N, C-alpha and C positions, 0 to 999 in steps of 0.2 A: 485264421488255423480255428477248427473247432477244438472245445474243452475235451479233454481226455479221461477217462474214468480213474488212471492212476497218475501218477503223478510226473508222469514223462512227457514232454512236449517237443512233438518235432523230434524225435529219437532216430539222426541219420547215422548212416555208418560213416561218412566225411562230409566238411564243411567247406564251402566255396572258399576264393580268398576274401571276398566282401561280406563274409558273415562272422559270427563268434556264437561260441558254445557257451552259455552261463549254466553255472550250478548254484544252487542257494543253499545255505545253513541258517536256520533259525533256533538260536539257543538263550535262554534267559540269563538274569544278571548273575547267576553263579554256573553258567556255562551249560546247563541242562538241556538237552533239544527240546523242542514245541513242537509234539508231533499232532497231525488233525488240525492243523493252522490253516485257514480261508484265506487263501492269498489272491490278490488281484493285480495282476501284471499289465500296465499300461503303457502303450508306446506314444510317442508324439504325435504319430499320425492318426491315431485313434483304435488301434487295435487294443481289444482286452481279453485276455485269457484268466479266468479262474480256475486256480488249482488247490491243491488241499496236500499238506506237507505230510510226508510216511512217517512211521515210527521213529525214524532218526532225526525228524526236523528237516526233512529235506526235501529239495526240487532241481531233480538232476535234467540235466540234459536240454537245456534249453535255446534253441538253434534261433537265430535272427538276423536280419540285416544292420549292419555296424552305423546305421546311418541315423538312427534316432534319440533320445534320450527316454530312459524308461522310470516310471513312476513304480515303486512297491506299494502297494497298499493291504494290510491285515484288518481282519472283523475281529473287533474284542468282543467279549462275553456278553455284552449287551447287544452283542449286535449292531452296535455301529462301526462304519469303515474309517480310517483312516490311515494316512500315508505315513511311511514310518522311513524310508528312503528314497532317492532320486539322484541317477548317474548315468553318464552316457560311455555304453560297451566300447571295447574297440575287438577287433578280429583276432581270429584264436580261441584258447580257451583259459575260463576265467572261473576261480570258485569266490562266491561273495558268502559272506560271512557275518552275519548280522544279531550282535550280541545280545538286543534286548527287541520287543515289539512296540519301545518306545522311541526308537531311534527317528528323529527328525532330519537327520543331515543329510543334504546331497554328496554323495561317494562319486568317484570316478573310478573306473576299472582302468589300468595303466599295463604295457606291454612290459613285465619285467624282465628283470636276469638276475641271475645269483644260484647258489647250490642250494640244492632240494634241502628242506627240514627247515630252514631258516624262520618258517613262521610256528610249526605245531609244537616245538619245544621252548616257545616265546610265549609266556604270561604277560599280557598287556594292561596299563591302568586304563581306566574310563577318559575320555574325551582326549582318544588318539586315534590314530591311521598306522596300522601295520600293511606295509606294503613286501611283498615276497612270493616265496614259492613254498608249496606243501610238501609233505613226504617223498611225494611222487613226481616232484619237479616240476608241477603245472603252477601259472601263477593264480597267485590269491590276493583277496581285499579284502581285509577284517576293518568293519567299521564299528568303533567302540565309543564314539560320540554322542551322547544323549541330550535331550532337551527334554524337561531341566536340567541346570547344570548351577552350581554354584555360583556362577559370572552371569547366567541368561545370557550366553554369548550363543549365537548362531553364525557358524563360517560358511556354511554350506561345501562348495565345492573345493573351497579355501582350507578347511578342517588341516588341510595337510601341514600347514603353517602355525596349527593352535600354538603347540610351544612358545614358538617365537613371537606370537602374539600376547601371550599371558607375560613371558617371562621379558616384554616390555611395557607391558602394563605394569608392573612391580617396581621395573627401574623407574619409571616416569612420575607415579603416583596416578595415573589417569586410567579410568576404564576403559577394559578391553576395547568396547566397541566403538570408543573414541580414535584408538589404535589403527582398527582394521578399516573405519572409513576414510582415512586419510592414506593409509598405503592402498587402498583397494581406489581411490583415485589418483594415485601416482602412478599404478603399474598399468602397464600393459596386462590385456587379456586376451586367452584364446577360449571360447567356448568359456566366459565368466572363472576361468582359472588365471591366477596372476602369474605371469611369466619370467622368472627371476634371471634370465637372458637378455632381455631385451636391449637395444641399442638406437640411437637417435637416428635412423637412417634417411637420408635425403633421395628418396626414391625418384623424385621426376628426374633430378641430376644426375642421378647414376644410370638412369636407364637413357639418358641424354647422351651421355660420354660413351655407352657402350657402343654406338655404332658409329663407325668409322664415316665422317662425311663424304671421303671421296670414293670409296670402294661401294660403302655401304656393306661391309662388314662389322662383324663385332671384333673390337679390340681386347685386348688383355683383359680380364676379369678384374675391376676394381670398384671397390664399394664407398661412395659417400655420404659424408655425414652432416647432418644440420648442426650437432654440438658433440661435445666428448662425454655427454652424458650416457651412462649405462647402470644394467641393474635395474631390481626390482622398482627400486627408490629414484631413479635417474639422477643419481651424482655424478656431478662433473670431476672432472680427475684433481684438478686444484683444491674443491669442494671438499673431496674423500681423503686427501693428503693431509687437507686442514685439517681434518677431524681426529685424523690420527695421529697427527700433532700436538693436539689440544688436551694437554693433562687434564686426567679424570673421566675422559669420553671412555665408551666401550672398546671404539677400535684402538684407541691408546692403548688399552689395558692390553688388550689382545698382542697389539706392537709388539709390547714391552717385556709380552712373556714370549713372543717368538726374537725376542733378540735384536729385532731390527731396527726399534726406535731407543734412545736413551738420552738423556743429557750430555752435552758436548760444548766445548769452549765455543763461544761467539765469536766468529771471525770478520774484522773490519774491512772497508772497501782496500785497504791497502797490503790484508792477506796477513793482518796482526792481531792476536789474540785481544780481546777488548777484556780491560781489566778495571777492578772496584779499587778503590780509593786505598783499601787496605791491601791492594797488590794481588788479591785472590782473581781467579778468571771468572767472567759473566757467564752464568751457564745458558742454553737453551735446547729444549727439544728439538733431535736430528733425526734424520730417515739414513739407515746404512745403504748406501747404493752398493758398493762392492766392501771386499775386506775392512778396506780400511779407508774406504770413503764416504764419511757422513756430511749429509747437506742441510739446512733446513728450508722451509716450504719456500722463502724468499730467494735462494739459492736455486733450486729447485725450477722455480717458473724463470729465473734470469739466464739460469744454464739452457735454458728447453726441453727439461728431462721431461715434465709432464704438460707442453703447451701442443696447441693444434688443436682442428676441429675434428678427435678422432677419439674414439675410447682407449685406442690402441697407439699413443704416442710415439714417435720414431725413436724420440729421445732416451725413451726407456729401454729400448730393443737390447741395450748392454749391460742391464739390470737385472738379472733374474729377480733378485728381493722385490723390486719395485713393481716387474710385468706381474710377478703373481699376486703381489699387494693391491692392485689395480683390480685385478681379476675377482676378488673377494667380494666387488658388489655382485657380482652374480650369483653371491653365497645369499641364500634368503636371511637367514637369521643374523649375520650381518650387516644388510642392506637395511633391514625391518629395524635393528637396533640402532645403527647410526641416524637414520632417518629422527627416532622417535629424540636421540640423546640431541641432537639439531635442533629439533623443534622446540625445545625446552629451554635449550639457549637464547634460542629467536625471544620465547615467550618472557624469561628473564632480562632480556635485554629490553622489550618493551615496557614491562613494571618499570625498569630503573630510568625510563625517558619518561614515567610519568601516568602512563597505559595503566588503565584501571582490569588488570590480567586478575586481580583476585578476585571480583567481583561477577566473572563467569565460570559458567558451567562448563563441565568437560564437552558437551555439545557444542557450546560456543567457542571454546577453546580450540577443537577441533579445526574450525574452521579457521580459524586466526594462525594455527599450525600451517595448515596447507597454503594458506595467502604467503606467508614469510617463506614457505620451502619453493614455490612457484616465482616469487617474485624477488628472492634476496632479502634480506633487511630493509636496508636503506629504501629502497624502490617499493616496500610495504607499507612503511611508515608515511612516504609521501603518497600512497594509494589513500591509506586512513584519513590524512588530513587532506585530500584533494591539491595536492600538491605537483602530480606528474604535467609536466609541459606537454603541447601540442605534437610537439616532433618525439619525444619519448614516448606517448601513447601509440604513436603511428607505429613506431619499429616494435614495441611489445605485440601490438595487435598483428601487425604482419607474419612476425617471428610466428604465432601461433595459429594462424588460420590461413595466411600467405594475403596476397595483395588484392586479389580480385575481392575475396567478402570480406579481408578488414574494409576497403572503400565500401562494399553494402554497407555495414557498421553506420561507415561516417555517414552516408546519406543519411540511413533509418536515424540518427542522434543527431539530428537538427545540424550536419555538416560539422561533425563535430569528431574526432580520433578520440580525444578525452574520453566523452561519454560514451563512445563505441566501445573502445577497450572496458570501461566500467561495466557497463552493461554486459558484453562477454563472459567477464573474468566473475563477475558474479552469480550470473545465470550459470555458469560452470561450476562452482564453488557449491551454489543453493541445490543443484541437480544431484551433484557428485557426492559432497559430504553429509550422509544422509545416515546417524545412527540407526535410526528405526531399521534398516536391513539387518543390523547383526544382533538384534533381540531374538531371544527365543519366543514361540508362541504364549509359552506357557512361563509364567514369570515369578520368580521366587523374592524378585526385588523392585526399585520403582522403575522403570521407563522414563530418562530424560526428553523431553521433546525438542527436537530439530527447530530452530530460527533461520530468518532469512541474514544473510550476510549483512545489510544495510541495519538490522536491528543490533548486532552484535556490536559495528563500528558505534553505532551511538553508546552503547554502555561505556566503551573506552573513553 
């Protein structure tokens, strides 16, 4: 598409179902429009459009197919061109407002719902993304995230989770890059964006069971799961409730505030309250299943409230409070904060067992955090000490990559599932827990370098 003299590109009266119409507004740090700014719009397929903002700092009615990512680049006063934003458009009309020509973060336009005026009247702080509609009811994405920033943090398309990452960083005492790297490794992603509603579906079994063997007809829709893991950080039913009933955790604090967790008398196997020597009741954290029924974690498991290979356990169907609480795994803030609490608890447990946790930097701790979340504390310790058995290693590897790939690892590692599993998990952690991906290009502080998991284990 040739460059036009004015600021409009491809201004059509209507757009097709597979196209999007974008308008851009460029403003400086005090929200003053930037006129006559040279802008280069580059698509993923190589199309380049050079345009200049009008007197209001705008580029209007840019129509294109919604199949590719866009890069927005601007020319500085010295004539240098630099990328200031990157996002993937969706169908329909969207206004993209960039607060400063220093924006380096990838944003993503999203089809939005909501009443008009939810953006225009709202002033936001830096390092946030505002999603809503303008005064005319049109979808709008405001990118307020700048690099460099006080955290040297770059979240790209996941900037929408900025507040949760910073909150988790402050709560744990770890740099936000360490938090982001762990969450990135644990999360399912779509076009690079962490997916808060992911579940562990067994697609092979679901597909196989969907076909009636006799008639070749589809049976009733039913989904099969590999585990009860759910949400951005893939917590199992039991682990999620366990963290909820653990005094001092983020989930515990929220549950107590919601009045669904409280200290209640411990009940023995005979159905009687357990008493201390002074005659007072032994208290423990319990979850309110129904109005007058409170259950401990042990009771919830024993009575099958949260058991089963599904994130939606049948036993919880009669308890609205329990169902709703399990669904909070799909809420990013809860999932991120719970994962960090769980990881810090594991680090403390490793330290208590004599491991040199204090000798690790945050990049190294991030690898250990993921290791303990992935394997669980007990198996993580065995992995570190090289005590995992051949049969256990086979089970772990098959569960992750399937029997066929697991056997290949076995063959490649001198017919050893222990070595095969260690190779697979070490490679996964080394490839995915990389803090370097979450640093701004322009730094105010010091960048901590990533190292191999084997190096971290030697330091432990």
